[in-house]
C-alpha positions as CSV (number, residue, x, y, z in Angstrom):
1,M,124.2,-160.8,-40.1
2,R,125.4,-157.5,-38.8
3,R,124.8,-156.0,-42.2
4,I,121.2,-157.3,-42.4
5,Y,120.3,-156.0,-38.9
6,A,121.9,-152.6,-39.7
7,R,119.8,-152.4,-42.9
8,E,116.6,-153.3,-41.1
9,A,117.2,-150.7,-38.4
10,H,117.9,-148.0,-41.1
11,L,114.6,-148.9,-42.8
12,R,112.6,-148.7,-39.5
13,S,114.1,-145.3,-38.7
14,S,113.4,-143.8,-42.1
15,T,109.7,-145.0,-42.2
16,A,109.2,-143.7,-38.6
17,S,110.3,-140.2,-39.7
18,L,107.6,-140.1,-42.4
19,Q,104.2,-139.0,-41.1
20,V,101.6,-140.4,-43.5
21,A,98.1,-139.0,-43.0
22,P,95.3,-141.6,-42.8
23,P,93.1,-141.8,-45.9
24,H,90.0,-140.6,-44.1
25,A,91.6,-137.4,-42.8
26,P,90.3,-134.2,-44.5
27,A,92.6,-132.3,-46.7
28,P,94.1,-129.2,-45.1
29,R,92.1,-126.0,-45.8
30,L,93.7,-123.2,-47.5
31,R,93.2,-119.9,-45.8
32,R,93.1,-116.8,-47.8
33,S,93.1,-113.5,-46.2
34,F,91.3,-110.6,-47.8
35,T,92.5,-107.2,-47.1
36,A,90.7,-104.0,-47.6
37,G,92.3,-103.5,-51.0
38,A,91.4,-106.9,-52.4
39,P,89.5,-106.9,-55.6
40,E,85.7,-107.1,-55.4
41,R,85.6,-110.0,-57.8
42,V,87.8,-112.2,-55.5
43,R,85.4,-111.6,-52.6
44,L,82.4,-112.4,-54.8
45,A,84.1,-115.6,-56.1
46,S,84.8,-116.8,-52.6
47,R,81.2,-116.2,-51.6
48,A,80.1,-118.3,-54.6
49,A,82.5,-121.1,-53.7
50,M,81.3,-121.2,-50.1
51,A,77.7,-121.3,-51.3
52,R,78.5,-124.2,-53.6
53,A,80.3,-126.1,-50.9
54,G,77.3,-125.6,-48.5
55,A,74.9,-126.9,-51.2
56,R,77.0,-130.1,-51.7
57,A,77.0,-130.7,-47.9
58,G,73.2,-130.4,-47.8
59,A,73.2,-127.0,-46.0
60,P,71.0,-124.3,-47.5
61,A,73.0,-122.0,-49.7
62,A,73.4,-118.4,-48.4
63,K,71.6,-115.9,-50.6
64,S,73.8,-113.4,-52.2
65,P,72.7,-109.8,-51.6
66,S,70.2,-108.8,-54.3
67,V,70.9,-105.6,-56.1
68,P,67.6,-103.9,-57.2
69,R,67.4,-103.5,-60.9
70,P,66.7,-100.1,-62.2
71,R,63.1,-99.8,-63.5
72,P,62.9,-98.9,-67.2
73,P,61.4,-95.5,-67.8
74,R,57.7,-95.6,-68.5
75,R,57.0,-94.9,-72.1
76,L,54.6,-92.0,-72.6
77,G,51.7,-92.4,-74.9
78,D,51.7,-96.2,-75.0
79,G,48.0,-96.5,-74.1
80,T,48.3,-95.3,-70.6
81,G,45.5,-92.7,-71.3
82,F,45.2,-89.1,-70.2
83,G,45.9,-89.8,-66.5
84,H,49.7,-90.1,-66.7
85,D,51.4,-87.5,-64.4
86,A,55.0,-87.5,-65.6
87,A,56.4,-84.7,-67.8
88,P,58.2,-85.8,-71.0
89,A,61.9,-85.3,-71.3
90,K,63.0,-82.5,-73.6
91,T,64.9,-84.4,-76.2
92,R,66.3,-82.8,-79.3
93,P,63.5,-84.1,-81.7
94,Y,60.9,-83.1,-79.1
95,V,62.3,-79.5,-78.8
96,L,62.7,-79.2,-82.6
97,H,59.1,-80.2,-83.1
98,D,57.9,-77.7,-80.6
99,Q,60.0,-74.9,-82.2
100,A,58.5,-75.6,-85.6
101,N,55.0,-75.4,-84.0
102,L,55.9,-72.1,-82.3
103,V,56.6,-70.7,-85.8
104,C,53.6,-72.2,-87.7
105,L,50.8,-71.8,-85.2
106,P,51.0,-68.0,-85.0
107,L,50.8,-67.8,-88.8
108,L,47.8,-70.1,-88.8
109,C,46.1,-68.0,-86.1
110,A,46.8,-64.8,-88.0
111,L,45.3,-66.4,-91.2
112,C,42.2,-67.4,-89.3
113,C,41.8,-63.9,-88.0
114,A,42.3,-62.5,-91.5
115,G,39.7,-64.9,-92.9
116,L,37.1,-63.9,-90.3
117,A,37.9,-60.2,-91.0
118,G,37.2,-60.8,-94.7
119,V,40.8,-60.0,-95.7
120,A,41.9,-63.5,-96.8
121,D,40.1,-66.3,-98.7
122,C,38.7,-68.8,-96.2
123,W,39.0,-71.7,-98.6
124,L,42.7,-71.1,-99.1
125,I,43.1,-70.9,-95.4
126,S,41.4,-74.4,-95.2
127,V,44.0,-75.6,-97.7
128,A,46.8,-74.2,-95.6
129,F,45.4,-75.7,-92.5
130,T,45.1,-79.1,-94.2
131,A,48.7,-78.8,-95.4
132,Y,49.9,-78.1,-91.8
133,I,48.0,-81.0,-90.3
134,L,49.4,-83.4,-93.0
135,A,52.9,-82.1,-92.5
136,D,52.7,-82.5,-88.7
137,L,51.2,-86.0,-89.0
138,A,54.0,-87.1,-91.3
139,W,56.5,-85.6,-88.9
140,I,55.1,-87.6,-86.0
141,L,55.0,-90.8,-88.0
142,I,58.5,-90.5,-89.3
143,V,60.1,-89.2,-86.1
144,P,58.1,-90.7,-83.2
145,E,60.6,-89.2,-80.7
146,S,59.3,-85.7,-81.6
147,L,56.1,-86.5,-79.7
148,P,56.8,-88.7,-76.6
149,R,53.5,-88.0,-75.0
150,F,50.4,-89.8,-76.3
151,P,51.5,-90.1,-80.0
152,L,48.6,-92.5,-80.8
153,I,46.0,-90.1,-79.5
154,I,47.5,-87.1,-81.3
155,T,47.6,-89.2,-84.5
156,V,43.9,-89.9,-84.1
157,H,43.3,-86.3,-83.4
158,H,45.0,-85.2,-86.6
159,L,43.1,-87.8,-88.7
160,I,39.8,-86.6,-87.2
161,T,40.8,-83.0,-87.9
162,L,41.5,-83.9,-91.6
163,A,38.1,-85.5,-91.8
164,L,36.5,-82.3,-90.5
165,L,38.6,-80.2,-92.9
166,S,37.3,-82.3,-95.8
167,H,33.9,-80.6,-95.5
168,P,35.0,-77.0,-96.2
169,L,37.3,-78.2,-98.9
170,R,34.3,-79.7,-100.7
171,Y,31.9,-76.9,-99.8
172,P,33.7,-73.6,-100.0
173,Q,30.6,-71.7,-98.7
174,D,31.3,-73.2,-95.3
175,A,35.1,-72.5,-95.3
176,H,34.7,-69.7,-92.7
177,F,34.0,-72.3,-90.1
178,T,37.6,-73.4,-90.5
179,C,38.7,-70.0,-89.3
180,L,36.4,-70.2,-86.3
181,D,37.6,-73.7,-85.3
182,G,41.2,-72.8,-86.1
183,L,41.3,-70.1,-83.4
184,V,41.8,-72.9,-80.9
185,E,45.4,-73.1,-82.0
186,M,46.1,-70.0,-79.9
187,S,45.7,-72.2,-76.9
188,T,48.0,-74.8,-78.4
189,F,50.6,-72.1,-79.0
190,F,50.6,-70.9,-75.4
191,M,50.6,-74.5,-74.1
192,I,53.8,-75.1,-76.1
193,A,55.4,-71.7,-75.3
194,R,55.0,-72.1,-71.6
195,R,57.2,-75.2,-71.6
196,H,60.1,-73.3,-73.1
197,C,59.9,-70.1,-71.2
198,G,61.2,-69.4,-67.7
199,G,60.5,-67.0,-64.9
200,R,57.7,-64.4,-65.3
201,L,57.3,-65.1,-69.0
202,S,56.4,-68.7,-68.2
203,A,53.7,-67.4,-65.8
204,V,52.3,-65.1,-68.4
205,M,52.2,-67.9,-71.0
206,N,50.5,-70.1,-68.5
207,A,47.8,-67.5,-67.7
208,L,47.2,-66.9,-71.5
209,Y,47.0,-70.7,-72.0
210,W,44.3,-71.1,-69.4
211,F,42.4,-68.1,-70.6
212,T,42.4,-69.3,-74.2
213,T,41.6,-72.8,-73.1
214,V,38.4,-71.8,-71.3
215,A,37.4,-69.3,-74.0
216,L,38.1,-71.4,-77.1
217,R,38.1,-75.0,-76.1
218,F,35.2,-74.9,-73.5
219,M,33.1,-72.1,-74.9
220,L,33.6,-71.6,-78.6
221,Q,34.0,-75.3,-79.7
222,P,31.0,-76.6,-77.8
223,Y,29.0,-73.7,-79.4
224,L,30.3,-74.8,-82.8
225,L,29.2,-78.4,-82.1
226,R,25.6,-77.2,-81.6
227,L,25.9,-74.9,-84.6
228,F,27.2,-77.6,-86.9
229,Y,24.4,-80.0,-85.8
230,R,21.9,-77.4,-86.8
231,L,23.5,-76.2,-90.1
232,A,24.4,-79.7,-91.3
233,Q,20.8,-80.9,-91.6
234,P,20.6,-80.1,-95.4
235,Y,23.6,-82.2,-96.2
236,S,23.8,-86.0,-96.5
237,A,23.9,-88.3,-93.5
238,L,27.6,-89.0,-94.2
239,D,28.5,-85.3,-94.2
240,R,26.5,-84.7,-91.0
241,G,28.2,-87.7,-89.3
242,I,31.7,-86.4,-90.3
243,V,31.1,-82.8,-89.2
244,V,29.2,-83.4,-86.0
245,G,31.2,-86.5,-85.0
246,S,34.6,-84.9,-85.6
247,Q,33.6,-81.8,-83.7
248,A,32.3,-83.9,-80.8
249,F,35.6,-85.7,-80.7
250,L,37.5,-82.4,-80.5
251,C,35.4,-81.4,-77.5
252,F,36.2,-84.6,-75.7
253,F,39.9,-84.2,-76.6
254,N,39.8,-80.8,-75.0
255,C,38.6,-82.4,-71.7
256,G,41.5,-84.8,-71.9
257,L,44.0,-82.0,-72.3
258,V,42.8,-80.3,-69.1
259,V,43.0,-83.6,-67.2
260,V,46.7,-84.0,-68.4
261,A,47.5,-80.4,-67.4
262,V,45.9,-80.7,-63.9
263,N,47.6,-84.1,-63.3
264,T,51.0,-82.8,-64.3
265,K,50.6,-79.7,-62.0
266,L,49.6,-81.9,-59.1
267,Y,52.5,-84.3,-59.7
268,Q,55.0,-81.4,-59.8
269,K,53.7,-80.0,-56.5
270,K,53.8,-83.4,-54.9
271,K,57.4,-83.9,-56.1
272,A,58.4,-80.4,-54.9
273,S,56.9,-81.1,-51.4
274,K,58.9,-84.3,-51.1
275,T,62.2,-82.7,-52.0
276,A,61.6,-79.7,-49.7
């Protein structure tokens, strides 16, 4: 009997020493301290775990701080029209295309002056001009990065120019008009040159650009439009439509160039005033 009582007393003492938690008691929470040097991913993981726990309990999940996504750069020439006011980035294909034009355009302008002076054959100058437009059009289509600004409009411009050049190629007696119309490339040369010059030389190129733009694009070419309309009467309706329509498009294109130039200048002044 003594042995039985001793065994029961031993069992009661051993069970009393054990502290069994009731089944409804919550599990102990593990605390994790985050020091200043803790990895960022651990802190983000803890925030996500807390948000999931709150969602399960019915509480609204805390919103994680939203990081603004960087806006993709706006593509130039994707149908935005002439009103875009941002300048294109000087990438390598873009600079290489400009450098090629800075070599070819003075040669074309010199040929036009020689043709007007009677020194060179105007029909051959029309052939050279057509070859230049075809080469530049192929360059733009093969390497679109060479012309980040308004590639579609420039492509249409080159196609209209080829249509206009088809007339002096078929009628050599009118080839001298190619030389008159080709003088406008002086303005194009100064427009490209001022982008790649600095200091006083850039100011000189800018002044020459505006002088040639007013004189050639807004005085000579509208005069040629009126002259073509009068001189094209003996030709067929198709020839009259090609010559007069192409020249009219070039006049509207000149207006668009001025809108782009003024818009860009105003944008640069506004940006400079904000940074000042």
